[in-house]
C-alpha positions in Angstrom: -6.3 -32.8 -2.6 -3.9 -33.0 0.3 -5.2 -32.6 3.8 -2.8 -29.8 4.8 -4.1 -27.4 2.1 -0.9 -26.7 0.3 -2.6 -26.1 -3.1 -5.0 -23.7 -1.5 -2.2 -21.6 0.1 -0.3 -21.6 -3.2 -3.2 -20.1 -5.1 -3.8 -17.5 -2.3 -0.2 -16.5 -2.5 -0.4 -16.1 -6.2 -3.5 -14.0 -5.9 -1.7 -11.9 -3.3 1.4 -11.4 -5.5 -0.9 -10.2 -8.3 -2.7 -7.8 -5.9 0.6 -6.3 -4.8 1.6 -5.8 -8.5 -1.7 -4.1 -9.2 -1.4 -1.8 -6.2 2.2 -0.9 -7.3 0.9 0.1 -10.7 -1.9 2.1 -9.0 0.8 3.9 -6.9 2.8 4.7 -10.0 -0.1 6.1 -12.0 -1.8 8.3 -9.3 -0.6 11.5 -7.7 -3.3 11.8 -5.0 -1.8 11.4 -1.6 -4.8 9.6 -0.1 -4.8 7.0 -2.8 -1.1 6.5 -2.5 -1.2 6.1 1.3 -4.1 3.7 1.2 -2.3 1.6 -1.5 0.9 1.5 0.7 -1.1 0.4 3.7 -2.7 -2.4 1.6 0.6 -3.5 0.3 2.0 -3.7 3.8 -1.0 -5.6 5.1 -0.9 -8.1 2.2 2.8 -8.5 2.7 2.5 -9.3 6.4 -0.3 -11.8 5.9 1.1 -13.7 3.0 4.9 -13.2 3.4 5.3 -11.2 0.2 8.0 -8.5 -0.2 7.9 -5.7 -2.6 10.6 -6.5 -5.1 13.3 -4.1 -6.4 13.3 -0.4 -6.6 10.4 0.8 -8.8 10.8 4.6 -8.3 8.5 4.6 -5.3 9.2 3.0 -2.0 7.4 2.9 1.4 8.5 4.4 4.6 8.4 1.7 7.2 8.2 4.2 10.1 5.3 6.4 9.1 3.9 4.0 6.4 3.5 6.6 3.6 4.5 6.4 -0.1 7.9 8.1 -0.7 7.8 10.2 -3.8 11.2 11.7 -4.7 11.0 15.5 -4.6 7.7 15.7 -2.8 8.2 14.0 0.5 11.5 12.2 0.2 15.1 12.9 -0.8 17.2 10.5 -2.9 21.0 10.7 -2.6 23.6 8.5 -4.2 26.7 8.2 -2.0 29.6 5.9 -2.7 27.6 3.3 -4.7 24.7 3.3 -2.3 21.3 4.8 -2.5 19.9 6.8 0.5 16.2 7.5 0.7 15.2 10.0 3.3 11.6 10.5 4.4 10.9 14.2 5.0 7.8 13.5 7.1 9.4 11.4 9.9 13.2 11.9 9.0 13.7 8.1 8.6 16.7 7.2 6.4 16.9 4.0 4.4 20.1 2.9 2.7 20.2 0.5 -0.3 23.6 -1.0 -0.8 25.6 -1.2 -4.0 23.7 -4.2 -5.3 20.2 -2.8 -5.1 17.9 -4.0 -7.9 16.7 -1.6 -10.5 13.6 -2.1 -12.7 
């Protein structure tokens, strides 16, 4: 085993990636706002600690300003303008723009 602990950090990162995937599936399956917001907070905390980003657009995104789950039609607006996707949070009025090459799942 190397002294710098590279194998240990690799397994921790793999576990963190799996945890983020599980939390995303929890977000997609639940409609309760407290569960959604706690899952988004956990995703952001795991991402900061392990350097993991939420990949692609999976129908739900996270507002980086107020740290809530953005659900289209409930607390966010989605607009497609000139090959770009604009996601607006209705709670804090933050706007996020995804360019023409955003990833779809």
